[in-house]
C-alpha angles and dihedrals in degrees: 000000000000092000092050091051092047091049091051092050092048091049090050091049092049092050092047091048091051091051092050091049091050091048091051092054098043102057094137089066087080087066099043130265144288112258138180115289090238089069094063116118092182138028125213125187114208115210131171092268095052107099100169144014126205119216137162124237104263095032120131111213133181111214120204110199116177092329095314117110132200130169125219134188109208114225104156133176116262113272096022106135106175146348139175115278087224089072091069101028113109121246111285095030113109105206092176117203097328116143125208116216112201119201121196117272109276090223090065101039118112 
């Protein structure tokens, strides 16, 4: 009985530890997800003089940063107002100090 209980506790700890490790490496998921460029409804070019971008929760935007493009579907947590574009930019894309301001989805306002 004791061995069965100990095995169950160890299995639970391993599963919980795996989930925590996954959560630590998937922080951008709180902001949405990278998607295929064909899904973009809007294109934004980021230059040195662009300090912020306004989007709505649910928007899919293709960002062009110094000739490198990535596409993002915004699916943020409620109450999240803004974050640095660099948090979602793929490795090798220098988004500089550009902020993304996310408004609530217009379909759910009211």
